[in-house]
N, C-alpha and C positions, 0 to 999 in steps of 0.2 A: 502513478500510484496514488490512491485516494484513501485517506485515513480519517476516522471519526474519533475525536477526543470527547469523552464524557467526564467532566470534572467541574464541581461547583465552586471550588476555590479559584477566584479570578487570577491570582498570581501564579498558581501552579498551572492553570489552563494556558496562560500566556506563555509561560516557559516551555510547556509541551508543544505549543503551536510553533514557537520559534525554532525549537530543536528539530521537529519533524519536517518543517518547511525547509530548513537548511539541509536536511538529508534527502530532499527531493520529493517530498509528499505534497499533494494538494490536500489541505486540511479543512474539515468542518468541525465545529465545536459546539457543545451544549453543556449547560449547567443544571439541567432539569431532567428528571427521570422520564416523565411522560413524553417530553419533546424528544429525548434521546431514543426512546422506544420507537416513536413514529419515524424518525430519520432512518434508523437501522432497518425498519420494516419496509420502507419504501425506496431507499437508495442502495446502490451497490458500492460496498467498501472493500478495499483490500485488507484492511485491518482496523480493529477498534481498540482504543485504550479506555478502559471503563473503571471509574471510581465506584465504590460500593455505597458510600454515604451520600446519597442524593436526595434533594427535596422532590416531592411529588410522588415518586416511585423509586424504591431502593434499587441499587445496582443488580443484586441477585435476581430480583423480580424482572427487571428489564432483560437480563440475560436469558432467563427461563422462557420468557415470551418469545424472544428471537429464535431460540432453538426449537421451541414448539412449533413455530411457523416455518421451520426449515431453513432459517438463515444460518449459513455455515461459515461465514467469514471468521478468521482467527481473532480471538479476543484475549487481551492481556488485562487482568484485573489488578487494580490498584487499591490499597487499603492502608489506613493508618493503624488499624488494629492488627495485632500479631497473633491472635488466637488461632491455633492450628485447626480447630473445628471449623472456623470460618473459611480457612483455605480449602478444607475438604468440601465444604458446601459449594464453594465457587467452582471447583473442579467438577463436582457432580452436576452442577447447573449447566456445565458446558464450556467453562473457561479453558483456554489452551495454555495459559501461563499466568503466573501470579507474582506481583512485586509489592513488597511492603514499603511504606513511606517512613523516612525519606529514602529516595532512590537516586542513582546516578543517571542523568539523562542519556549519556552515551550508551550505557548498558541497555536502557530501554529501547533505544533505536536499533541496537544490534539484535535484541530479542525479537522485535517486530519483524525485521528483515529475515531472521531465521525462520520464524513461523511462516512467513510468506513463501520462502524457498521450499519448505517442506510441503506446504499446501499445493505448490506447483509440481511436486514430485522430484525436487532436486535437493541434493545434500551439499553441493559445492556452491560457493558464492561466485565462481567464475563461469561465465556463459560464453560458448563459442558460437559465432554467427559468421560463416564463411571464414575469411582471414582476420576477422575482428575478434578480440577477446575482451569481454566486459566484466569488470570486477564490481559486483553490485554492493559490496561492503565498503570498499575504499573509494567508490564512485570515480573510477578512472578506467581507461581502456587502452589497448594496444592494437596496432594493425601491422601484420607481418613482423611482430616482435618489437616495433618501435612505438613510443607514446602517440596516441591518437588524440587530436584536438576535437573536443566535443563541447558544444554549448550546454548549459544546464537543461534546456528544453530537449535537445537532441539526446542527452543521456537519459532523461526521464522517459522519453518515448521508447528508447531501446530497452530500458529496464522494465517498462510495463509489458512489452512484448515478450521479454524473457520470462516473465511470470505467467505467461499463457502459452507455453511452448507448443502445444498441439491444437490450438484453437485460433482461428482467424479473428482478429479484433477490429471492429469497425472504427472508422474515423470518429464517429460520434462518441463511442465509448472511450477512445483515447483522449478526446477533448475533455470529457468529464473528469478523467483521472488526472489530466495535466492542469486543467484550468478550473475544474469544478462547474463547468457549463458545456453545452453542446449545441449552440446555435450555428447557423450556416457559416458565419465568419470564423468560428473556432474550428469547424471541420475543414474549411479551406486552409486554415493555418496548419493543420495536421498534414494535409497533402503537401504543403510547401516544405515542411520539415522533412518528410519522407523523401521528397525530390532532392533536397540538399544533402541528405545522408547518402543517397545513391550516387550523387556527383562526387562525393568525397571518397566513398569506399567501393563503388561498383554497384551495378543494378541488382546483383544477386544478394546484397546485404539484407534487403527486405522484399519479400514475395507478396504480390497482390493476388488474393483469391477473389476474383471478380464477383461482386454481389454480396460478399461476406466481410472482407477487410484485409488486414495485413498480418503476416507472420515473419518472424526472423528467418533468414536464410539458413539452410543446413550447413554444418561445418564441412569444409572441403577436405 
């Protein structure tokens, strides 16, 4: 899962990065509106956390430009200002959620995950893949009802596939979401993780759609 943080306060930005990385996200960050607009316009993100008070280009203008260009990733707006008219402006500009400062980092992570689930057409945080059950909120899994041992990379790969339930995801795209890069070494690493998961849970856990990428296996 890949997230963009747009926040000009270096302390808040660092806290957001630590919290989201701990929750399994590959994180990019920017403190400038023009730079953030460019990143969102040229990169694919699963979610964006967007502050409104930015240098260069304000957050609402950044959001309006993204939406005008057809960029549909979920956006949570952050603002220290509590004016209800600003909240309305943010929603009308295309925000999916809004949090005032100060905020609880744990709540923000939960909201980001909720938006991503709804964007993928799911309302439950538990995903079934064959005999595996993946809890994308608690970041744990069970196999045949018993706890399943997953490394952080294994969990993040399965979680990313869970957020694209009807679309084959290429090794390059998975590498971008897990590592923030997609060179040949990273895509080879994705193939190794897939092979390891199949050894643990059976070949049906991840389906290969040749020429397109990977899908989670259907529940049995």
